[in-house]
N, CA, C and O atoms as CSV, one atom per row, in Angstrom:
chain,resi,resn,atom,element,x,y,z
A,1,MET,N,N,101.944,121.100,51.910
A,1,MET,CA,C,101.979,120.412,53.252
A,1,MET,C,C,101.921,121.481,54.298
A,1,MET,O,O,102.555,122.532,54.216
A,2,LYS,N,N,101.063,121.132,55.367
A,2,LYS,CA,C,100.947,122.070,56.452
A,2,LYS,C,C,102.122,121.881,57.420
A,2,LYS,O,O,102.626,120.780,57.641
A,3,LYS,N,N,102.519,123.018,57.977
A,3,LYS,CA,C,103.521,123.036,59.002
A,3,LYS,C,C,102.843,122.754,60.347
A,3,LYS,O,O,101.814,123.357,60.652
A,4,ARG,N,N,103.390,121.871,61.131
A,4,ARG,CA,C,102.874,121.654,62.533
A,4,ARG,C,C,103.336,122.834,63.400
A,4,ARG,O,O,104.460,123.328,63.311
A,5,ALA,N,N,102.426,123.226,64.205
A,5,ALA,CA,C,102.724,124.339,65.237
A,5,ALA,C,C,103.727,123.728,66.250
A,5,ALA,O,O,103.474,122.681,66.844
A,6,SER,N,N,104.820,124.391,66.413
A,6,SER,CA,C,105.839,123.895,67.354
A,6,SER,C,C,105.254,124.005,68.792
A,6,SER,O,O,104.630,125.017,69.113
A,7,THR,N,N,105.437,123.035,69.610
A,7,THR,CA,C,105.058,123.049,70.977
A,7,THR,C,C,106.319,123.290,71.749
A,7,THR,O,O,107.240,122.474,71.703
A,8,THR,N,N,106.385,124.422,72.479
A,8,THR,CA,C,107.523,124.681,73.326
A,8,THR,C,C,107.188,124.307,74.736
A,8,THR,O,O,106.054,124.356,75.214
A,9,ASN,N,N,108.270,123.932,75.356
A,9,ASN,CA,C,108.193,123.490,76.792
A,9,ASN,C,C,108.095,124.824,77.677
A,9,ASN,O,O,108.904,125.747,77.588
A,10,PHE,N,N,107.113,124.803,78.449
A,10,PHE,CA,C,106.841,125.994,79.326
A,10,PHE,C,C,108.058,126.318,80.186
A,10,PHE,O,O,108.306,127.483,80.496
A,11,TRP,N,N,108.826,125.282,80.576
A,11,TRP,CA,C,109.861,125.473,81.474
A,11,TRP,C,C,111.264,125.600,80.809
A,11,TRP,O,O,112.282,125.721,81.490
A,12,GLU,N,N,111.273,125.566,79.489
A,12,GLU,CA,C,112.530,125.650,78.794
A,12,GLU,C,C,113.376,126.879,79.232
A,12,GLU,O,O,112.902,128.015,79.264
A,13,GLY,N,N,114.582,126.599,79.548
A,13,GLY,CA,C,115.522,127.781,79.911
A,13,GLY,C,C,115.378,128.193,81.328
A,13,GLY,O,O,116.133,129.073,81.741
A,14,GLU,N,N,114.468,127.647,82.154
A,14,GLU,CA,C,114.204,128.039,83.498
A,14,GLU,C,C,115.190,127.245,84.434
A,14,GLU,O,O,115.531,126.084,84.207
A,15,ARG,N,N,115.614,127.993,85.514
A,15,ARG,CA,C,116.429,127.431,86.557
A,15,ARG,C,C,115.773,127.393,87.872
A,15,ARG,O,O,114.941,128.252,88.164
A,16,CYS,N,N,116.097,126.443,88.689
A,16,CYS,CA,C,115.542,126.277,90.031
A,16,CYS,C,C,116.010,127.513,90.850
A,16,CYS,O,O,117.159,127.943,90.741
A,17,GLU,N,N,115.065,128.080,91.690
A,17,GLU,CA,C,115.458,129.169,92.508
A,17,GLU,C,C,116.203,128.724,93.704
A,17,GLU,O,O,116.748,129.582,94.399
A,18,TYR,N,N,116.282,127.516,94.008
A,18,TYR,CA,C,117.054,127.012,95.199
A,18,TYR,C,C,118.434,126.613,94.974
A,18,TYR,O,O,119.366,126.961,95.699
A,19,CYS,N,N,118.541,125.824,93.877
A,19,CYS,CA,C,119.853,125.261,93.547
A,19,CYS,C,C,120.510,125.584,92.220
A,19,CYS,O,O,121.658,125.236,91.944
A,20,ASN,N,N,119.711,126.272,91.413
A,20,ASN,CA,C,120.073,126.720,89.993
A,20,ASN,C,C,120.078,125.455,89.032
A,20,ASN,O,O,120.648,125.511,87.942
A,21,GLY,N,N,119.461,124.381,89.445
A,21,GLY,CA,C,119.321,123.212,88.593
A,21,GLY,C,C,118.455,123.429,87.405
A,21,GLY,O,O,117.677,124.383,87.437
A,22,ILE,N,N,118.495,122.675,86.382
A,22,ILE,CA,C,117.648,122.767,85.243
A,22,ILE,C,C,116.211,122.216,85.585
A,22,ILE,O,O,116.049,121.194,86.252
A,23,ILE,N,N,115.271,122.910,85.119
A,23,ILE,CA,C,113.815,122.543,85.342
A,23,ILE,C,C,113.374,121.753,84.041
A,23,ILE,O,O,113.516,122.246,82.922
A,24,ARG,N,N,112.850,120.541,84.247
A,24,ARG,CA,C,112.298,119.776,83.054
A,24,ARG,C,C,110.861,119.506,83.369
A,24,ARG,O,O,110.507,119.343,84.536
A,25,GLU,N,N,110.041,119.454,82.393
A,25,GLU,CA,C,108.593,119.205,82.531
A,25,GLU,C,C,108.419,117.629,82.632
A,25,GLU,O,O,108.956,116.844,81.850
A,26,LYS,N,N,107.623,117.274,83.666
A,26,LYS,CA,C,107.249,115.842,83.792
A,26,LYS,C,C,105.722,115.818,84.214
A,26,LYS,O,O,105.199,116.809,84.724
A,27,LYS,N,N,105.106,114.770,84.005
A,27,LYS,CA,C,103.708,114.506,84.409
A,27,LYS,C,C,103.825,113.875,85.839
A,27,LYS,O,O,104.442,112.825,86.019
A,28,THR,N,N,103.219,114.550,86.823
A,28,THR,CA,C,103.217,113.948,88.210
A,28,THR,C,C,101.911,113.799,88.746
A,28,THR,O,O,100.937,114.140,88.076
A,29,GLU,N,N,101.786,113.304,89.934
A,29,GLU,CA,C,100.571,113.263,90.765
A,29,GLU,C,C,100.662,114.272,91.855
A,29,GLU,O,O,101.733,114.547,92.397
A,30,VAL,N,N,99.483,114.841,92.179
A,30,VAL,CA,C,99.372,115.760,93.325
A,30,VAL,C,C,98.217,115.186,94.244
A,30,VAL,O,O,97.092,114.937,93.810
A,31,SER,N,N,98.572,115.019,95.429
A,31,SER,CA,C,97.604,114.694,96.477
A,31,SER,C,C,97.353,115.758,97.499
A,31,SER,O,O,98.273,116.433,97.961
A,32,ARG,N,N,96.095,115.902,97.848
A,32,ARG,CA,C,95.625,116.994,98.783
A,32,ARG,C,C,94.523,116.281,99.719
A,32,ARG,O,O,93.849,115.305,99.391
A,33,LYS,N,N,94.480,116.931,100.891
A,33,LYS,CA,C,93.408,116.503,101.822
A,33,LYS,C,C,92.425,117.683,101.858
A,33,LYS,O,O,92.838,118.795,102.187
A,34,VAL,N,N,91.184,117.487,101.543
A,34,VAL,CA,C,90.171,118.577,101.362
A,34,VAL,C,C,88.992,118.065,102.222
A,34,VAL,O,O,88.440,116.983,102.018
A,35,LYS,N,N,88.666,118.901,103.165
A,35,LYS,CA,C,87.477,118.601,104.097
A,35,LYS,C,C,87.561,117.173,104.649
A,35,LYS,O,O,86.570,116.444,104.685
A,36,GLY,N,N,88.749,116.804,105.071
A,36,GLY,CA,C,88.866,115.509,105.666
A,36,GLY,C,C,89.096,114.340,104.675
A,36,GLY,O,O,89.422,113.238,105.117
A,37,LYS,N,N,88.936,114.547,103.365
A,37,LYS,CA,C,89.060,113.561,102.429
A,37,LYS,C,C,90.346,113.692,101.525
A,37,LYS,O,O,90.855,114.772,101.225
A,38,HIS,N,N,90.755,112.590,101.172
A,38,HIS,CA,C,92.030,112.714,100.320
A,38,HIS,C,C,91.663,112.636,98.862
A,38,HIS,O,O,90.823,111.834,98.455
A,39,ILE,N,N,92.325,113.506,98.054
A,39,ILE,CA,C,92.026,113.435,96.637
A,39,ILE,C,C,93.415,113.331,95.951
A,39,ILE,O,O,94.418,113.743,96.534
A,40,LEU,N,N,93.473,112.783,94.719
A,40,LEU,CA,C,94.586,112.510,93.890
A,40,LEU,C,C,94.348,113.179,92.482
A,40,LEU,O,O,93.335,112.948,91.822
A,41,ILE,N,N,95.257,113.945,92.110
A,41,ILE,CA,C,95.162,114.523,90.712
A,41,ILE,C,C,96.334,113.943,89.879
A,41,ILE,O,O,97.512,114.134,90.184
A,42,GLU,N,N,95.919,113.203,88.779
A,42,GLU,CA,C,96.947,112.564,88.047
A,42,GLU,C,C,97.328,113.457,86.793
A,42,GLU,O,O,96.616,114.385,86.411
A,43,ASN,N,N,98.489,113.097,86.204
A,43,ASN,CA,C,98.938,113.660,84.922
A,43,ASN,C,C,99.095,115.209,84.980
A,43,ASN,O,O,98.701,115.915,84.052
A,44,VAL,N,N,99.661,115.697,86.056
A,44,VAL,CA,C,99.822,117.144,86.275
A,44,VAL,C,C,101.075,117.564,85.597
A,44,VAL,O,O,102.121,116.983,85.888
A,45,PRO,N,N,101.065,118.517,84.724
A,45,PRO,CA,C,102.234,119.025,84.021
A,45,PRO,C,C,103.026,119.833,85.069
A,45,PRO,O,O,102.545,120.863,85.542
A,46,THR,N,N,104.186,119.389,85.420
A,46,THR,CA,C,105.008,119.898,86.472
A,46,THR,C,C,106.331,120.247,86.073
A,46,THR,O,O,106.938,119.407,85.408
A,47,GLY,N,N,106.926,121.380,86.363
A,47,GLY,CA,C,108.237,121.643,86.255
A,47,GLY,C,C,109.077,121.045,87.467
A,47,GLY,O,O,108.852,121.431,88.614
A,48,VAL,N,N,110.035,120.108,87.190
A,48,VAL,CA,C,110.805,119.535,88.218
A,48,VAL,C,C,112.263,119.767,88.084
A,48,VAL,O,O,112.853,119.542,87.027
A,49,CYS,N,N,112.842,120.214,89.140
A,49,CYS,CA,C,114.347,120.459,89.118
A,49,CYS,C,C,115.026,119.193,89.009
A,49,CYS,O,O,114.734,118.266,89.764
A,50,THR,N,N,115.946,119.088,88.087
A,50,THR,CA,C,116.798,117.848,87.949
A,50,THR,C,C,117.761,117.581,89.037
A,50,THR,O,O,118.225,116.451,89.185
A,51,GLU,N,N,118.100,118.619,89.848
A,51,GLU,CA,C,119.002,118.504,90.906
A,51,GLU,C,C,118.374,118.197,92.233
A,51,GLU,O,O,118.721,117.194,92.856
A,52,CYS,N,N,117.439,119.042,92.699
A,52,CYS,CA,C,116.896,118.904,94.047
A,52,CYS,C,C,115.479,118.496,94.059
A,52,CYS,O,O,114.904,118.325,95.134
A,53,GLY,N,N,114.855,118.324,92.885
A,53,GLY,CA,C,113.457,117.770,92.848
A,53,GLY,C,C,112.372,118.799,93.187
A,53,GLY,O,O,111.204,118.411,93.215
A,54,THR,N,N,112.661,120.064,93.444
A,54,THR,CA,C,111.615,121.000,93.651
A,54,THR,C,C,110.622,121.062,92.555
A,54,THR,O,O,111.000,120.921,91.392
A,55,ARG,N,N,109.361,121.267,92.849
A,55,ARG,CA,C,108.291,121.116,91.842
A,55,ARG,C,C,107.814,122.537,91.627
A,55,ARG,O,O,107.743,123.316,92.577
A,56,TYR,N,N,107.481,122.892,90.380
A,56,TYR,CA,C,107.021,124.163,89.946
A,56,TYR,C,C,105.719,123.947,89.061
A,56,TYR,O,O,105.661,123.031,88.240
A,57,TYR,N,N,104.686,124.835,89.273
A,57,TYR,CA,C,103.455,124.683,88.581
A,57,TYR,C,C,103.125,126.007,87.930
A,57,TYR,O,O,103.388,127.068,88.495
A,58,SER,N,N,102.561,125.949,86.768
A,58,SER,CA,C,102.162,127.141,86.031
A,58,SER,C,C,100.933,127.671,86.656
A,58,SER,O,O,100.261,126.944,87.388
A,59,ALA,N,N,100.587,128.936,86.404
A,59,ALA,CA,C,99.274,129.463,87.003
A,59,ALA,C,C,98.100,128.758,86.526
A,59,ALA,O,O,97.180,128.577,87.323
A,60,SER,N,N,98.000,128.308,85.257
A,60,SER,CA,C,96.951,127.663,84.660
A,60,SER,C,C,96.711,126.240,85.386
A,60,SER,O,O,95.600,125.835,85.727
A,61,VAL,N,N,97.862,125.581,85.558
A,61,VAL,CA,C,97.822,124.368,86.238
A,61,VAL,C,C,97.351,124.400,87.674
A,61,VAL,O,O,96.625,123.501,88.101
A,62,LEU,N,N,97.756,125.443,88.455
A,62,LEU,CA,C,97.322,125.694,89.766
A,62,LEU,C,C,95.808,126.022,89.757
A,62,LEU,O,O,95.088,125.615,90.668
A,63,LYS,N,N,95.320,126.768,88.716
A,63,LYS,CA,C,93.885,126.981,88.745
A,63,LYS,C,C,93.119,125.808,88.534
A,63,LYS,O,O,92.060,125.665,89.145
A,64,THR,N,N,93.573,124.867,87.659
A,64,THR,CA,C,92.897,123.554,87.520
A,64,THR,C,C,92.871,122.706,88.760
A,64,THR,O,O,91.905,121.992,89.027
A,65,ILE,N,N,93.993,122.795,89.551
A,65,ILE,CA,C,94.062,122.044,90.769
A,65,ILE,C,C,93.123,122.633,91.794
A,65,ILE,O,O,92.485,121.913,92.562
A,66,GLU,N,N,93.047,123.927,91.798
A,66,GLU,CA,C,92.061,124.667,92.708
A,66,GLU,C,C,90.631,124.351,92.374
A,66,GLU,O,O,89.772,124.248,93.250
A,67,ASP,N,N,90.382,124.196,91.056
A,67,ASP,CA,C,88.980,123.829,90.687
A,67,ASP,C,C,88.739,122.361,91.155
A,67,ASP,O,O,87.691,122.067,91.730
A,68,ALA,N,N,89.661,121.490,90.920
A,68,ALA,CA,C,89.453,120.096,91.439
A,68,ALA,C,C,89.203,119.997,92.917
A,68,ALA,O,O,88.273,119.328,93.368
A,69,THR,N,N,90.113,120.726,93.726
A,69,THR,CA,C,90.009,120.591,95.143
A,69,THR,C,C,88.708,121.240,95.679
A,69,THR,O,O,88.209,120.823,96.724
A,70,ALA,N,N,88.150,122.261,94.973
A,70,ALA,CA,C,86.994,122.920,95.314
A,70,ALA,C,C,85.692,122.190,94.803
A,70,ALA,O,O,84.576,122.679,94.977
A,71,GLY,N,N,85.894,121.049,94.195
A,71,GLY,CA,C,84.650,120.268,93.669
A,71,GLY,C,C,84.077,120.839,92.406
A,71,GLY,O,O,82.981,120.443,92.009
A,72,ARG,N,N,84.749,121.734,91.762
A,72,ARG,CA,C,84.244,122.270,90.560
A,72,ARG,C,C,84.495,121.499,89.288
A,72,ARG,O,O,84.046,121.860,88.201
A,73,ARG,N,N,85.275,120.359,89.480
A,73,ARG,CA,C,85.569,119.335,88.428
A,73,ARG,C,C,85.102,118.075,88.892
A,73,ARG,O,O,85.128,117.769,90.084
A,74,LYS,N,N,84.642,117.277,87.922
A,74,LYS,CA,C,84.203,115.953,88.293
A,74,LYS,C,C,85.342,114.950,88.246
A,74,LYS,O,O,86.149,114.902,87.318
A,75,ALA,N,N,85.358,114.105,89.371
A,75,ALA,CA,C,86.488,113.132,89.446
A,75,ALA,C,C,86.208,112.053,88.346
A,75,ALA,O,O,85.071,111.688,88.047
A,76,MET,N,N,87.410,111.562,87.751
A,76,MET,CA,C,87.384,110.545,86.749
A,76,MET,C,C,86.941,109.181,87.289
A,76,MET,O,O,86.259,108.406,86.618
A,77,ARG,N,N,87.355,108.930,88.514
A,77,ARG,CA,C,87.077,107.652,89.169
A,77,ARG,C,C,87.403,107.744,90.712
A,77,ARG,O,O,87.964,108.738,91.173
A,78,GLU,N,N,87.052,106.738,91.441
A,78,GLU,CA,C,87.407,106.750,92.925
A,78,GLU,C,C,88.221,105.438,93.186
A,78,GLU,O,O,87.986,104.393,92.580
A,79,LEU,N,N,89.185,105.573,94.125
A,79,LEU,CA,C,89.949,104.468,94.530
A,79,LEU,C,C,89.700,104.182,95.889
A,79,LEU,O,O,89.360,105.070,96.670
A,80,ARG,N,N,89.869,102.823,96.278
A,80,ARG,CA,C,89.723,102.407,97.733
A,80,ARG,C,C,91.151,102.226,98.181
A,80,ARG,O,O,91.947,101.564,97.515
A,81,VAL,N,N,91.446,102.777,99.234
A,81,VAL,CA,C,92.799,102.742,99.777
A,81,VAL,C,C,92.901,102.039,101.200
A,81,VAL,O,O,92.188,102.439,102.121
A,82,PRO,N,N,93.721,101.075,101.358
A,82,PRO,CA,C,93.841,100.529,102.646
A,82,PRO,C,C,94.524,101.415,103.654
A,82,PRO,O,O,95.487,102.091,103.292
A,83,VAL,N,N,94.078,101.455,104.925
A,83,VAL,CA,C,94.602,102.299,105.867
A,83,VAL,C,C,95.159,101.439,107.058
A,83,VAL,O,O,94.511,100.528,107.572
A,84,TYR,N,N,96.352,101.794,107.427
A,84,TYR,CA,C,97.030,101.040,108.615
A,84,TYR,C,C,97.277,102.060,109.696
A,84,TYR,O,O,97.441,103.253,109.444
A,85,SER,N,N,97.296,101.565,110.867
A,85,SER,CA,C,97.618,102.443,112.004
A,85,SER,C,C,98.787,101.762,112.844
A,85,SER,O,O,98.835,100.537,112.954
A,86,LEU,N,N,99.654,102.536,113.385
A,86,LEU,CA,C,100.752,101.980,114.151
A,86,LEU,C,C,100.653,102.463,115.567
A,86,LEU,O,O,101.490,102.112,116.398
């Protein structure tokens, strides 16, 4: 029987630099405005502080976000968003 490779949490044992809270990995959404257009990136692996909510991103995730915002990745779909003005 083969042993499964153990998957370790990138953020295991890490603490928040602001409040010393525990950082847990969660999938989040990141929105950016690029050249006047809004983009949404889903399912982003993010380290999130359980105390203050500060978000942390690994270098590889930041590179992927950069590729998406620079147009080097193809969007999976497009959404229509209602806009209101006050």
